[in-house]
N, C-alpha and C positions, 0 to 999 in steps of 0.2 A: 443534637447539638447545632448551632448555628455557625456558620463562617462570618467572622467581623472581616469586612472588606473596606470600611473606613476608618479604621483604629488608629489613631495618630500615634500610639505607643510603638507601632511598627515602623516609623520614622526616626526612632532614637538611634543613633548611630554609636553611643558608648557612654561610659559613665567615668566618674571619677570620685574618689574618697578624700576628704580632707578633715584635719583634726585642728582645733583651735591652737593658735600660734604657729601653724605651718605656714608656708609660703602661699601666696595668694595663687589660686587656679584660674586660667585663662583656656578656653575652649581651642581646638586647632582651627585654623584659618578657614573662613567661609561658614564656621559653625557657631552657635550660641548655646548656652545651657537653658534648658526647656522646662526644667523641674528641679527642684531642690528638696530632698527629704532629710529632715533632722533625725538623726540616730540616737541622740542624747541630746538634753536641753543645751540650744544653740544661741549665739546671738554674733552679730556682725561687727566688724570693726567700723567706727563711726563714719570716716570718709574714705571712699574706695572699698567699701566692705561688701557693696551690692550694687554694682555697675549695671544699667540696663542699656539695650542697644537704643532704646528711645526713651529717654528721662521723663518725658511727659505723659508717657503711656503706661509703663510698668513701675510698680512700686520700687524704689530703690534709696540708696543712700547719698545719691549726689543731688537729686532734686525733688520736689514734691509732684508726684504725677496726678494727673486730673484733678488739678487744683484752680481750676477757673473760678470766678467770682459766682456767687449763687445765680440763678437766672441767665449766665451767659454761656451755658454748657453747648457744645456744638456735636455734630455726628460722630467726631473722633475723640472727644476730651470732654469728661466730666467735671465735676466742682467739689470741693471740700478734701481733697487728698492732702496728706501730710507726708513729709520727707521722713524716712527712716534715719533714726540716730541710735547712738550707743544705748540709749536708755529706754526706747519705746518700742523695740521689737525684741522679745525672747521667743524662740520657736520651741515648743515642748516637743520632747521626743515623740517621733510618730507624724510629725506635721509634715505635708508637703506644700510647697507654694510653686505656683507655675509663673512663666513670663519667657522673656528673651534677654539674657544676661551675658556680657562680654568679660565679667571678671566677678570673683567672689574671694572674699577673705573673711575668716572668722576668728573672733576673740577666743572664744570658748565653745566646746561641744564637739560635735562630729557629724559630717554631712555626707550625703552622696548626691552628686549633681549629675544630671542626665544630659547628654549632648545631643544637639539637633542639627540639621543644616539651617543655616541663616537664610 
């Protein structure tokens, strides 16, 4: 059995459970949510449901990440991204998304969000 020394999951500092209709969740000071796993079919509140620490990099409900015009991509931002809204993202149960999020609020479903240092 190999010893994993570069495993990013070892940097997870905690987790939180949320159900649809509950209060929005926010990580501790100096931390972000690094992964979100849907335990049941889940959708986010349209505005403020998935807030990224950098809205141009991570898919979120506040802005369209990586949405530069075609052929104008840079080393830090791509093109074609679409903002998440109430109708275009439904996470099926068992799906995990990764990013750097500072607030999560869901309409329906259940999630576990994993916390890491910012």
